[in-house]
C-alpha positions, 0 to 999 in steps of 0.5 A: 197340485204338481208344480209342473202345472200352471197355476189357476185360481178362483175369482169373485166379487167380494159381496157377490155369490158366484165364483169363477175360474181365472188364470195366473200369469206368473205373479204378474197379473190375472186373466179371466173372462168378462163374465165375472162383471155380471157378479158386480152390481150396476155393471150391466147398465154402464157396461152395455151402454158404452162404446166398444173399444178394443183395449180399455186402460181402466186407470186412464179412461175416465168413462171406465174409472168406476171399475177400479173400485170394484172389490174383486178377490182371488183365491189361490192355493199356496205351496203347502196347500192352504188357500190364500185370498188376495185383492185384485183390481181390473186394470185392462179390458180387451174386447173382440168384435169378432167373438161378439159377432160370432156369438150373436150369429151362431149362438142366438138360439142358445141360453145360459144360466145366470143367477138361476134363470136362463138368459139368451146368450146373444143378449150378453154377447159383449160379456162373452167377448170381453176379457179382463186383466186384473192386477194386484193392488199397488202394482203397476201393469203395462200392456207391454208386460201383458203382451210379452207374457202372452207372446208364446201363446199366440199359435192357434189350436188345431182340430183334434189337438190334445188339450188340458184344462185347469179350472175350479168346477162349480166355483168351489174351492175344494175343486181348485186347480182341477185338471181335465184332459180332452181335445179340440172338436172344432174352430169357428169364427173369423181367424178361428177366434173360438174353439168348441172343445171335447172336455169335461167341465162344469159351471164355475170353470169359465175363465179357466185356462185351456193348455196344449200338451206342452202346457202353453196357454191356448184359450180361455173357457167361456162356458161349459153348458147351454140350454137348447130347445128346453134341453141341456147342451154340454158344449164347452166353448173357449176363446183362443188366446191368439184372438187376444194377441191379435187385438194387442198386436192389431194384426191377424193371428197365425193361420190354422194348420191341420194335419192332412190325416185329420183333415181327411178324416173330417172331410172324406165322407161326412155330409150334412143332410137337410130334409125340409128343415130337419137336419142331421148327419150322414156318411157316404160309402161304397160297397160292391162298386156302388155308392150309398149314404147311411143316416138315421130314418128320423132325420128324413122328414120327407123325400125332399132331401139335400146332402151337403158335402165338403165341396158339392151338394146333391139330392139323393133318392131314398132307397130304404127308410125303416118304418119302425125306426123309433127303436131299432134299427133307426136307419135309412139308406140313400143313393150316393153320387156317381163320384168315386172319391171321398167314400168311406169303407165299411168296417166289418168287424166286431168293435172292441171296448176301449177302441179309439173312435171318431164321431163326426157331425153338426151339433146345434149348428146347421150352417156348419154343413152348408156349401162354402161353410162345411166345418163338421165338429169331430169328437175323439172318444172310445167304445164303452160297450158292445153287444149284438145290435148296439154300440155305446161310445163316450163321444159327446152327442148333441142335436144335429149329430143323428145319423153321423158316422163313427169312424175307427182309427183307419177312417172306416165306418164302424157305426152310425150314431143314433142318439145320446141318453136322456134319463127318464127320472130327471129329464137330463141329457147325458151326451157322453153316453150314446147309442149307435148301430154297429156296421158289423151287424148290418153289413151282410144285409147291405152287401146282399142288397148291393149285389142283388138290388132286391129291396126285400133284403132291406126289410131285415134292417127291422131288428129282431125283438131281442135287439129292439128290447135293448134299444128300449132299455127293457129289463134284462131277464135274470136266470137265477137270483141268489 
């Protein structure tokens, strides 16, 4: 590993089986997630029944003195690439009530894998909201030392900020100090204590460091994968270091500052669509002087629809809903508001492979789209494939993003998100492989309707057989075999 990258390692309970990631702060101390406490026996009963102090000095607190005797080991990579095993002891525990309340409120419907079984995240919220500072044996460690070492890391992350993760996927030493690149998709909780990330991580990465482009530590990864409605959900979640610093300093963290162009991209035309409890995402746009909303037909459970925007909500009428939306095109057109602001333009050109795109929506968390809480997640990705009638991107897609806009770099609506890919062979969802409706292939239909107001024009949104076959993933015809 390049010496330019911060050093991380693998930490585990000596007689346990599960290994996770940890951050080395120089050669002074180790920082990791409180989830490693689940590796040790008898912890759960003693830990959950204690009063929740913000900072616990294990050496000085009689109630928690038993933690000193837990035998943790840290595995790091030496200068010559060899693995070194070092004993480590818990010195401090830092607990965030704001993170715990956010976990209990926002993640109550999610579960995570623990020893091969799925457990409700809300039942283990105290572990997700606790962070451990471990020291090396026979060394003293003070809070002043910890605070000073983390001081430059107190700035909050921002939406769409580029990040680097350093961790050990699967807790396997062969992957120690793996480096992955991504960006921040959303910030949630009081003082933006938690961050949703667009980054490729796996189990075993929890406790690893998330860094900004200057390699300053910004957050600690809490989990990579969850379970939701019997499906896997790739939703990397991290706790911001600014939250730890807030506790150490006993004062609020620095306020979020989002660049204006990014704020416009997130808020300008996206909306959350609620139809009798079924929700998805939509995009407000203008064409030929008329205002509309595009979304997926399967999002609309009934004609009782509410669109929630950044600073207002409205009840649109359904203009057209494709009756055969199971395959192509899964699309619906709604009446827009009379307001002429915050409306996207349609991108009437053929997308290019490798082109940067932005997916905006409300994955898993419906409440992020409600009035007063409007905070869509935004994922940056690229076009991976285009053929007539279908566009593929590598933006991660989860439940709740159906109908969401795919913007190009200028903020024009390039495509409508329909679904991610679920493999029929193993039943696994692959969120970074998704299928979208390209605007360029339906632009003329929408334009003719805006000019004529003739509903018969919209029946052309029922795609031809060759396009339907693509959406059904039917085997392609082979002209010749060699």
